[in-house]
NUFI-387457 format. One record per residue: x, y negated, z of N, C-alpha, C in turn. Coordinates in Angstrom, 2 decimals, padded with zeros to 5 digits, always signed. Example, Ala and Ser with C-alpha at 12.3 -4.5 7.8 and 13.67 -1.06 7.14 Angstrom:
BEGIN
<pt n_x="+013.19" n_y="+005.69" n_z="+007.80" ca_x="+012.30" ca_y="+004.50" ca_z="+007.80" c_x="+013.20" c_y="+003.30" c_z="+007.80"/>
<pt n_x="+012.85" n_y="+002.25" n_z="+007.08" ca_x="+013.67" ca_y="+001.06" ca_z="+007.14" c_x="+012.90" c_y="-000.03" c_z="+007.87"/>
END
This chain:
BEGIN
<pt n_x="+102.62" n_y="-075.93" n_z="+111.80" ca_x="+102.34" ca_y="-075.29" ca_z="+110.21" c_x="+102.26" c_y="-073.60" c_z="+110.32"/>
<pt n_x="+101.76" n_y="-072.44" n_z="+109.60" ca_x="+102.00" ca_y="-071.10" ca_z="+109.54" c_x="+102.66" c_y="-071.36" c_z="+108.02"/>
<pt n_x="+103.73" n_y="-070.54" n_z="+108.07" ca_x="+104.41" ca_y="-070.18" ca_z="+106.82" c_x="+103.86" c_y="-069.16" c_z="+106.25"/>
<pt n_x="+103.80" n_y="-069.03" n_z="+105.44" ca_x="+102.99" ca_y="-068.06" ca_z="+104.20" c_x="+104.22" c_y="-067.13" c_z="+103.86"/>
<pt n_x="+104.03" n_y="-065.75" n_z="+104.24" ca_x="+105.09" ca_y="-064.32" ca_z="+104.06" c_x="+105.11" c_y="-064.45" c_z="+101.92"/>
<pt n_x="+106.18" n_y="-064.24" n_z="+101.82" ca_x="+106.71" ca_y="-063.82" ca_z="+100.65" c_x="+107.41" c_y="-062.32" c_z="+100.80"/>
<pt n_x="+106.52" n_y="-062.05" n_z="+099.36" ca_x="+107.44" ca_y="-060.79" ca_z="+098.69" c_x="+107.97" c_y="-060.60" c_z="+097.29"/>
<pt n_x="+109.09" n_y="-059.87" n_z="+097.17" ca_x="+109.65" ca_y="-059.84" ca_z="+096.39" c_x="+108.39" c_y="-058.57" c_z="+095.35"/>
<pt n_x="+108.38" n_y="-058.76" n_z="+094.43" ca_x="+107.66" ca_y="-057.96" ca_z="+093.33" c_x="+107.82" c_y="-055.98" c_z="+093.22"/>
<pt n_x="+109.33" n_y="-056.26" n_z="+093.46" ca_x="+109.66" ca_y="-054.94" ca_z="+093.57" c_x="+109.43" c_y="-054.21" c_z="+094.67"/>
<pt n_x="+108.87" n_y="-055.16" n_z="+095.81" ca_x="+108.98" ca_y="-054.53" ca_z="+097.17" c_x="+107.30" c_y="-054.08" c_z="+097.49"/>
<pt n_x="+106.73" n_y="-054.40" n_z="+096.64" ca_x="+105.34" ca_y="-053.93" ca_z="+096.83" c_x="+104.63" c_y="-053.36" c_z="+095.75"/>
<pt n_x="+103.14" n_y="-052.81" n_z="+095.74" ca_x="+102.96" ca_y="-051.61" ca_z="+095.05" c_x="+101.40" c_y="-051.60" c_z="+094.95"/>
<pt n_x="+100.66" n_y="-051.77" n_z="+093.95" ca_x="+099.17" ca_y="-051.09" ca_z="+093.84" c_x="+098.92" c_y="-049.98" c_z="+094.42"/>
<pt n_x="+097.69" n_y="-049.45" n_z="+095.73" ca_x="+097.72" ca_y="-048.52" ca_z="+096.25" c_x="+096.52" c_y="-047.74" c_z="+095.39"/>
<pt n_x="+095.87" n_y="-046.89" n_z="+095.63" ca_x="+094.61" ca_y="-046.23" ca_z="+095.25" c_x="+093.36" c_y="-046.91" c_z="+094.88"/>
<pt n_x="+093.23" n_y="-048.00" n_z="+095.95" ca_x="+092.45" ca_y="-049.01" ca_z="+096.27" c_x="+092.64" c_y="-049.99" c_z="+095.53"/>
<pt n_x="+093.54" n_y="-050.06" n_z="+094.80" ca_x="+093.84" ca_y="-051.66" ca_z="+093.81" c_x="+094.30" c_y="-052.47" c_z="+094.48"/>
<pt n_x="+094.58" n_y="-052.29" n_z="+095.73" ca_x="+095.14" ca_y="-053.57" ca_z="+096.95" c_x="+096.72" c_y="-053.55" c_z="+096.93"/>
<pt n_x="+097.59" n_y="-054.53" n_z="+096.78" ca_x="+098.53" ca_y="-054.73" ca_z="+096.96" c_x="+099.12" c_y="-054.47" c_z="+098.56"/>
<pt n_x="+100.33" n_y="-053.79" n_z="+098.31" ca_x="+100.45" ca_y="-052.91" ca_z="+099.45" c_x="+102.10" c_y="-053.00" c_z="+099.46"/>
<pt n_x="+102.37" n_y="-053.40" n_z="+100.99" ca_x="+103.75" ca_y="-052.81" ca_z="+101.36" c_x="+103.72" c_y="-051.60" c_z="+102.49"/>
<pt n_x="+104.25" n_y="-050.38" n_z="+101.83" ca_x="+104.26" ca_y="-049.30" ca_z="+102.32" c_x="+102.48" c_y="-049.22" c_z="+102.54"/>
<pt n_x="+101.75" n_y="-048.62" n_z="+103.86" ca_x="+100.55" ca_y="-048.42" ca_z="+103.54" c_x="+099.49" c_y="-050.01" c_z="+103.95"/>
<pt n_x="+099.97" n_y="-050.98" n_z="+104.22" ca_x="+099.26" ca_y="-052.04" ca_z="+104.69" c_x="+099.44" c_y="-053.13" c_z="+103.32"/>
<pt n_x="+098.14" n_y="-053.40" n_z="+103.35" ca_x="+097.83" ca_y="-054.46" ca_z="+102.52" c_x="+098.43" c_y="-055.86" c_z="+102.88"/>
<pt n_x="+099.16" n_y="-056.62" n_z="+101.85" ca_x="+099.43" ca_y="-057.65" ca_z="+102.14" c_x="+098.74" c_y="-059.33" c_z="+101.92"/>
<pt n_x="+099.48" n_y="-060.08" n_z="+103.01" ca_x="+098.79" ca_y="-061.21" ca_z="+102.79" c_x="+099.95" c_y="-061.97" c_z="+102.92"/>
<pt n_x="+100.20" n_y="-062.94" n_z="+101.64" ca_x="+101.45" ca_y="-063.71" ca_z="+101.21" c_x="+101.27" c_y="-064.19" c_z="+099.91"/>
<pt n_x="+102.72" n_y="-064.42" n_z="+099.46" ca_x="+102.69" ca_y="-064.42" ca_z="+098.04" c_x="+103.80" c_y="-063.62" c_z="+097.59"/>
<pt n_x="+103.42" n_y="-063.04" n_z="+096.07" ca_x="+104.44" ca_y="-062.23" ca_z="+095.81" c_x="+105.08" c_y="-062.85" c_z="+094.21"/>
<pt n_x="+106.01" n_y="-062.94" n_z="+094.40" ca_x="+106.80" ca_y="-063.39" ca_z="+093.63" c_x="+107.55" c_y="-062.92" c_z="+092.39"/>
<pt n_x="+107.80" n_y="-063.05" n_z="+091.27" ca_x="+108.82" ca_y="-062.31" ca_z="+090.36" c_x="+109.62" c_y="-063.36" c_z="+090.12"/>
<pt n_x="+111.42" n_y="-063.10" n_z="+089.76" ca_x="+112.18" ca_y="-063.73" ca_z="+089.70" c_x="+112.55" c_y="-063.42" c_z="+088.18"/>
<pt n_x="+113.30" n_y="-064.11" n_z="+087.53" ca_x="+114.15" ca_y="-063.65" ca_z="+086.59" c_x="+115.76" c_y="-063.31" c_z="+086.81"/>
<pt n_x="+116.39" n_y="-063.07" n_z="+085.84" ca_x="+117.85" ca_y="-062.96" ca_z="+085.93" c_x="+118.57" c_y="-063.93" c_z="+086.73"/>
<pt n_x="+118.23" n_y="-065.18" n_z="+086.25" ca_x="+118.60" ca_y="-066.07" ca_z="+087.37" c_x="+118.81" c_y="-066.59" c_z="+088.47"/>
<pt n_x="+117.28" n_y="-065.60" n_z="+089.26" ca_x="+117.04" ca_y="-065.77" ca_z="+090.25" c_x="+115.89" c_y="-066.99" c_z="+090.04"/>
<pt n_x="+115.60" n_y="-067.80" n_z="+089.01" ca_x="+114.70" ca_y="-068.44" ca_z="+089.39" c_x="+112.66" c_y="-068.25" c_z="+089.37"/>
<pt n_x="+111.95" n_y="-068.57" n_z="+089.98" ca_x="+111.10" ca_y="-067.83" ca_z="+090.12" c_x="+110.16" c_y="-067.81" c_z="+088.99"/>
<pt n_x="+109.37" n_y="-067.16" n_z="+088.26" ca_x="+108.69" ca_y="-066.90" ca_z="+087.05" c_x="+107.18" c_y="-066.78" c_z="+087.39"/>
<pt n_x="+106.69" n_y="-066.33" n_z="+088.42" ca_x="+105.56" ca_y="-066.09" ca_z="+088.39" c_x="+105.38" c_y="-065.81" c_z="+090.44"/>
<pt n_x="+104.41" n_y="-066.46" n_z="+091.03" ca_x="+103.95" ca_y="-066.65" ca_z="+092.09" c_x="+102.49" c_y="-066.17" c_z="+092.40"/>
<pt n_x="+102.23" n_y="-065.04" n_z="+093.30" ca_x="+100.61" ca_y="-064.61" ca_z="+093.15" c_x="+100.25" c_y="-064.59" c_z="+094.66"/>
<pt n_x="+099.25" n_y="-065.16" n_z="+095.12" ca_x="+098.59" ca_y="-065.25" ca_z="+095.99" c_x="+098.00" c_y="-064.23" c_z="+096.74"/>
<pt n_x="+098.07" n_y="-063.68" n_z="+097.65" ca_x="+097.25" ca_y="-062.17" ca_z="+098.07" c_x="+096.58" c_y="-062.17" c_z="+099.64"/>
<pt n_x="+095.81" n_y="-062.08" n_z="+099.71" ca_x="+094.78" ca_y="-061.98" ca_z="+101.27" c_x="+094.56" c_y="-060.56" c_z="+101.49"/>
<pt n_x="+094.81" n_y="-060.11" n_z="+102.26" ca_x="+094.50" ca_y="-058.31" ca_z="+102.74" c_x="+094.80" c_y="-057.43" c_z="+101.77"/>
<pt n_x="+095.45" n_y="-057.96" n_z="+100.82" ca_x="+095.94" ca_y="-056.95" ca_z="+099.47" c_x="+095.17" c_y="-057.45" c_z="+098.06"/>
<pt n_x="+093.96" n_y="-058.60" n_z="+098.55" ca_x="+093.44" ca_y="-058.97" ca_z="+097.44" c_x="+093.97" c_y="-060.06" c_z="+096.62"/>
<pt n_x="+094.12" n_y="-060.34" n_z="+095.35" ca_x="+094.58" ca_y="-061.91" ca_z="+094.75" c_x="+093.49" c_y="-062.68" c_z="+095.64"/>
<pt n_x="+093.99" n_y="-063.70" n_z="+096.00" ca_x="+093.39" ca_y="-065.14" ca_z="+096.64" c_x="+094.33" c_y="-066.07" c_z="+096.92"/>
<pt n_x="+093.83" n_y="-067.20" n_z="+096.34" ca_x="+094.66" ca_y="-068.55" ca_z="+096.45" c_x="+095.03" c_y="-068.22" c_z="+095.17"/>
<pt n_x="+096.51" n_y="-069.35" n_z="+094.76" ca_x="+097.07" ca_y="-069.78" ca_z="+093.68" c_x="+097.94" c_y="-068.30" c_z="+093.30"/>
<pt n_x="+098.01" n_y="-068.44" n_z="+091.95" ca_x="+098.26" ca_y="-067.92" ca_z="+090.67" c_x="+099.27" c_y="-068.49" c_z="+089.91"/>
<pt n_x="+100.76" n_y="-068.66" n_z="+089.89" ca_x="+100.98" ca_y="-069.41" ca_z="+089.21" c_x="+102.32" c_y="-068.78" c_z="+088.41"/>
<pt n_x="+102.48" n_y="-069.01" n_z="+087.29" ca_x="+103.45" ca_y="-068.82" ca_z="+086.00" c_x="+104.58" c_y="-069.60" c_z="+085.57"/>
<pt n_x="+105.87" n_y="-069.38" n_z="+085.33" ca_x="+106.94" ca_y="-070.76" ca_z="+084.94" c_x="+107.73" c_y="-069.70" c_z="+083.48"/>
<pt n_x="+107.93" n_y="-070.99" n_z="+083.10" ca_x="+109.15" ca_y="-070.60" ca_z="+082.18" c_x="+109.82" c_y="-070.11" c_z="+082.60"/>
<pt n_x="+111.06" n_y="-069.24" n_z="+082.39" ca_x="+112.69" ca_y="-069.26" ca_z="+082.85" c_x="+113.10" c_y="-070.49" c_z="+082.76"/>
<pt n_x="+112.84" n_y="-071.43" n_z="+082.42" ca_x="+113.87" ca_y="-072.29" ca_z="+082.72" c_x="+113.18" c_y="-073.38" c_z="+084.06"/>
<pt n_x="+111.82" n_y="-072.87" n_z="+084.83" ca_x="+111.07" ca_y="-073.35" ca_z="+085.64" c_x="+110.03" c_y="-074.47" c_z="+085.37"/>
<pt n_x="+109.90" n_y="-074.62" n_z="+084.29" ca_x="+108.30" ca_y="-075.55" ca_z="+083.88" c_x="+107.31" c_y="-074.43" c_z="+083.92"/>
<pt n_x="+106.32" n_y="-075.40" n_z="+085.07" ca_x="+105.19" ca_y="-074.40" ca_z="+084.75" c_x="+104.45" c_y="-073.98" c_z="+083.61"/>
<pt n_x="+103.77" n_y="-073.10" n_z="+083.63" ca_x="+103.31" ca_y="-072.48" ca_z="+082.38" c_x="+101.81" c_y="-072.28" c_z="+082.80"/>
<pt n_x="+101.45" n_y="-071.58" n_z="+083.93" ca_x="+100.20" ca_y="-072.03" ca_z="+083.85" c_x="+099.49" c_y="-071.97" c_z="+085.40"/>
<pt n_x="+098.32" n_y="-071.83" n_z="+085.95" ca_x="+098.21" ca_y="-071.90" ca_z="+087.08" c_x="+096.52" c_y="-071.83" c_z="+087.40"/>
<pt n_x="+096.15" n_y="-070.56" n_z="+087.96" ca_x="+094.76" ca_y="-070.41" ca_z="+088.01" c_x="+094.17" c_y="-070.03" c_z="+089.92"/>
<pt n_x="+093.49" n_y="-070.16" n_z="+090.14" ca_x="+092.99" ca_y="-070.14" ca_z="+091.38" c_x="+092.09" c_y="-068.86" c_z="+091.88"/>
<pt n_x="+092.12" n_y="-067.87" n_z="+092.56" ca_x="+091.39" ca_y="-066.75" ca_z="+093.04" c_x="+091.30" c_y="-067.11" c_z="+094.01"/>
<pt n_x="+089.54" n_y="-066.65" n_z="+094.16" ca_x="+089.13" ca_y="-066.38" ca_z="+095.34" c_x="+088.42" c_y="-064.94" c_z="+095.48"/>
<pt n_x="+088.97" n_y="-064.09" n_z="+096.74" ca_x="+088.49" ca_y="-062.37" ca_z="+096.60" c_x="+088.45" c_y="-061.81" c_z="+095.44"/>
<pt n_x="+089.50" n_y="-062.06" n_z="+094.82" ca_x="+090.11" ca_y="-061.42" ca_z="+093.37" c_x="+089.40" c_y="-062.30" c_z="+092.45"/>
<pt n_x="+088.67" n_y="-062.67" n_z="+091.94" ca_x="+088.26" ca_y="-063.50" ca_z="+091.04" c_x="+088.79" c_y="-064.70" c_z="+090.60"/>
<pt n_x="+088.96" n_y="-064.93" n_z="+089.26" ca_x="+089.20" ca_y="-066.54" ca_z="+089.19" c_x="+087.72" c_y="-067.82" c_z="+089.58"/>
<pt n_x="+088.38" n_y="-068.46" n_z="+090.03" ca_x="+087.12" ca_y="-069.66" ca_z="+090.10" c_x="+087.57" c_y="-071.10" c_z="+090.32"/>
<pt n_x="+087.20" n_y="-071.60" n_z="+089.56" ca_x="+087.61" ca_y="-073.22" ca_z="+089.51" c_x="+088.44" c_y="-073.55" c_z="+088.27"/>
<pt n_x="+089.31" n_y="-074.50" n_z="+087.96" ca_x="+089.84" ca_y="-075.27" ca_z="+086.31" c_x="+091.05" c_y="-073.97" c_z="+086.40"/>
<pt n_x="+091.43" n_y="-073.51" n_z="+085.75" ca_x="+092.82" ca_y="-072.85" ca_z="+085.67" c_x="+093.46" c_y="-073.71" c_z="+084.46"/>
<pt n_x="+094.88" n_y="-073.84" n_z="+084.39" ca_x="+095.55" ca_y="-074.66" ca_z="+083.34" c_x="+096.55" c_y="-073.70" c_z="+082.94"/>
<pt n_x="+096.92" n_y="-074.22" n_z="+081.72" ca_x="+098.13" ca_y="-073.49" ca_z="+080.98" c_x="+098.93" c_y="-074.72" c_z="+080.35"/>
<pt n_x="+100.36" n_y="-074.72" n_z="+080.00" ca_x="+101.10" ca_y="-075.38" ca_z="+079.47" c_x="+101.94" c_y="-075.04" c_z="+078.50"/>
<pt n_x="+102.41" n_y="-075.76" n_z="+077.53" ca_x="+103.59" ca_y="-074.99" ca_z="+076.56" c_x="+104.63" c_y="-075.43" c_z="+077.20"/>
<pt n_x="+105.69" n_y="-075.06" n_z="+076.69" ca_x="+107.04" ca_y="-074.79" ca_z="+077.52" c_x="+107.60" c_y="-076.60" c_z="+077.42"/>
<pt n_x="+107.24" n_y="-077.21" n_z="+076.48" ca_x="+107.65" ca_y="-078.54" ca_z="+076.57" c_x="+106.82" c_y="-079.33" c_z="+077.64"/>
<pt n_x="+106.22" n_y="-078.94" n_z="+078.74" ca_x="+105.11" ca_y="-079.88" ca_z="+079.63" c_x="+103.87" c_y="-080.00" c_z="+079.03"/>
<pt n_x="+103.52" n_y="-080.00" n_z="+077.89" ca_x="+102.13" ca_y="-080.76" ca_z="+077.24" c_x="+101.53" c_y="-079.99" c_z="+077.31"/>
<pt n_x="+099.82" n_y="-079.94" n_z="+077.91" ca_x="+098.79" ca_y="-079.11" ca_z="+077.85" c_x="+098.21" c_y="-078.12" c_z="+077.06"/>
<pt n_x="+098.54" n_y="-076.77" n_z="+077.27" ca_x="+097.86" ca_y="-076.07" ca_z="+076.27" c_x="+096.36" c_y="-075.38" c_z="+076.60"/>
<pt n_x="+096.09" n_y="-075.17" n_z="+077.92" ca_x="+095.07" ca_y="-074.73" ca_z="+077.87" c_x="+094.06" c_y="-075.50" c_z="+079.14"/>
<pt n_x="+092.90" n_y="-075.31" n_z="+079.06" ca_x="+092.05" ca_y="-075.81" ca_z="+080.51" c_x="+090.75" c_y="-074.96" c_z="+080.66"/>
<pt n_x="+090.51" n_y="-074.31" n_z="+081.40" ca_x="+089.82" ca_y="-073.27" ca_z="+081.06" c_x="+088.95" c_y="-073.52" c_z="+083.16"/>
<pt n_x="+087.33" n_y="-073.19" n_z="+082.64" ca_x="+086.55" ca_y="-073.58" ca_z="+083.59" c_x="+086.18" c_y="-072.31" c_z="+084.24"/>
<pt n_x="+085.89" n_y="-071.78" n_z="+085.56" ca_x="+085.91" ca_y="-070.20" ca_z="+085.81" c_x="+084.46" c_y="-070.30" c_z="+086.96"/>
<pt n_x="+084.02" n_y="-069.21" n_z="+086.97" ca_x="+082.91" ca_y="-069.89" ca_z="+087.86" c_x="+082.42" c_y="-068.15" c_z="+088.30"/>
<pt n_x="+083.15" n_y="-068.01" n_z="+089.35" ca_x="+082.80" ca_y="-066.42" ca_z="+089.98" c_x="+083.55" c_y="-065.44" c_z="+088.70"/>
<pt n_x="+084.92" n_y="-065.77" n_z="+088.11" ca_x="+085.34" ca_y="-064.89" ca_z="+087.72" c_x="+084.78" c_y="-064.64" c_z="+085.66"/>
<pt n_x="+083.69" n_y="-065.57" n_z="+085.77" ca_x="+083.20" ca_y="-065.93" ca_z="+083.96" c_x="+083.97" c_y="-067.11" c_z="+083.89"/>
<pt n_x="+084.16" n_y="-066.99" n_z="+082.57" ca_x="+084.59" ca_y="-068.11" ca_z="+081.76" c_x="+083.48" c_y="-068.64" c_z="+081.62"/>
<pt n_x="+083.55" n_y="-070.50" n_z="+081.86" ca_x="+082.09" ca_y="-071.49" ca_z="+081.59" c_x="+082.50" c_y="-071.97" c_z="+080.73"/>
<pt n_x="+083.50" n_y="-072.57" n_z="+080.62" ca_x="+084.05" ca_y="-073.31" ca_z="+079.13" c_x="+085.53" c_y="-073.51" c_z="+079.43"/>
<pt n_x="+086.43" n_y="-073.56" n_z="+077.80" ca_x="+087.47" ca_y="-073.61" ca_z="+077.56" c_x="+088.17" c_y="-074.48" c_z="+076.52"/>
<pt n_x="+089.22" n_y="-074.91" n_z="+076.56" ca_x="+089.69" ca_y="-076.10" ca_z="+075.69" c_x="+091.28" c_y="-075.81" c_z="+075.74"/>
<pt n_x="+091.46" n_y="-075.41" n_z="+074.31" ca_x="+092.80" ca_y="-075.61" ca_z="+073.74" c_x="+093.30" c_y="-076.47" c_z="+073.00"/>
<pt n_x="+094.82" n_y="-076.92" n_z="+073.27" ca_x="+095.43" ca_y="-077.92" ca_z="+072.64" c_x="+096.59" c_y="-077.48" c_z="+072.03"/>
<pt n_x="+096.84" n_y="-077.64" n_z="+070.60" ca_x="+098.40" ca_y="-077.82" ca_z="+070.10" c_x="+099.62" c_y="-078.05" c_z="+071.00"/>
<pt n_x="+100.74" n_y="-077.52" n_z="+070.24" ca_x="+101.96" ca_y="-078.22" ca_z="+071.02" c_x="+102.07" c_y="-080.14" c_z="+071.01"/>
<pt n_x="+101.56" n_y="-080.45" n_z="+069.87" ca_x="+101.32" ca_y="-081.98" ca_z="+069.70" c_x="+100.25" c_y="-082.41" c_z="+070.04"/>
<pt n_x="+099.49" n_y="-081.83" n_z="+071.20" ca_x="+098.71" ca_y="-082.67" ca_z="+071.99" c_x="+097.06" c_y="-082.64" c_z="+071.23"/>
<pt n_x="+097.01" n_y="-081.80" n_z="+069.91" ca_x="+095.68" ca_y="-082.03" ca_z="+069.05" c_x="+094.91" c_y="-080.92" c_z="+069.75"/>
<pt n_x="+094.07" n_y="-081.16" n_z="+070.22" ca_x="+092.26" ca_y="-080.70" ca_z="+070.83" c_x="+092.13" c_y="-079.43" c_z="+069.70"/>
<pt n_x="+092.27" n_y="-078.41" n_z="+069.59" ca_x="+092.25" ca_y="-077.23" ca_z="+068.36" c_x="+090.70" c_y="-076.61" c_z="+068.64"/>
<pt n_x="+090.51" n_y="-076.15" n_z="+069.91" ca_x="+089.24" ca_y="-075.39" ca_z="+070.36" c_x="+088.76" c_y="-075.68" c_z="+071.36"/>
<pt n_x="+087.29" n_y="-075.27" n_z="+071.36" ca_x="+086.47" ca_y="-075.56" ca_z="+072.42" c_x="+085.68" c_y="-073.90" c_z="+072.59"/>
<pt n_x="+085.94" n_y="-073.04" n_z="+073.40" ca_x="+085.14" ca_y="-071.93" ca_z="+073.21" c_x="+085.13" c_y="-071.34" c_z="+074.62"/>
<pt n_x="+084.53" n_y="-070.20" n_z="+074.78" ca_x="+083.87" ca_y="-069.43" ca_z="+075.79" c_x="+085.13" c_y="-068.09" c_z="+076.29"/>
<pt n_x="+086.44" n_y="-068.26" n_z="+075.08" ca_x="+087.33" ca_y="-066.97" ca_z="+075.13" c_x="+088.25" c_y="-067.76" c_z="+075.99"/>
<pt n_x="+088.79" n_y="-066.31" n_z="+077.11" ca_x="+089.68" ca_y="-066.91" ca_z="+078.28" c_x="+091.19" c_y="-067.09" c_z="+077.35"/>
<pt n_x="+092.11" n_y="-068.35" n_z="+077.19" ca_x="+093.48" ca_y="-068.54" ca_z="+076.64" c_x="+094.11" c_y="-068.49" c_z="+077.65"/>
<pt n_x="+093.92" n_y="-068.14" n_z="+078.74" ca_x="+095.32" ca_y="-067.84" ca_z="+079.80" c_x="+095.30" c_y="-066.86" c_z="+080.01"/>
<pt n_x="+094.13" n_y="-065.90" n_z="+080.57" ca_x="+094.20" ca_y="-064.56" ca_z="+080.62" c_x="+094.36" c_y="-063.44" c_z="+079.79"/>
<pt n_x="+093.65" n_y="-063.88" n_z="+078.89" ca_x="+093.78" ca_y="-063.20" ca_z="+077.32" c_x="+092.25" c_y="-062.40" c_z="+076.77"/>
END
């Protein structure tokens, strides 16, 4: 099994073509952001410098915050977000980057909206 390279966010940047790079080379792997305690609070997949694969966010305590799958730079499939308690906050269905449908819940678990607005990415 081939291990996916991991890059710290401070070690990479976007170039003029909006590709994530290290030096002049587009990256393939995961870019991570850590909080002051060293806990990963964001992990984003890239393939040849373009967002591809899982994009995951976590609260400072390590509880998952959101997960979105990307294909060639656009969200695809079902994205999910959670409250810090771990309760479901939002579910978004993407098709080629477009929001097909979105559902939201309050912290108590009551469904509060069905919309085409993206409650995960804003």
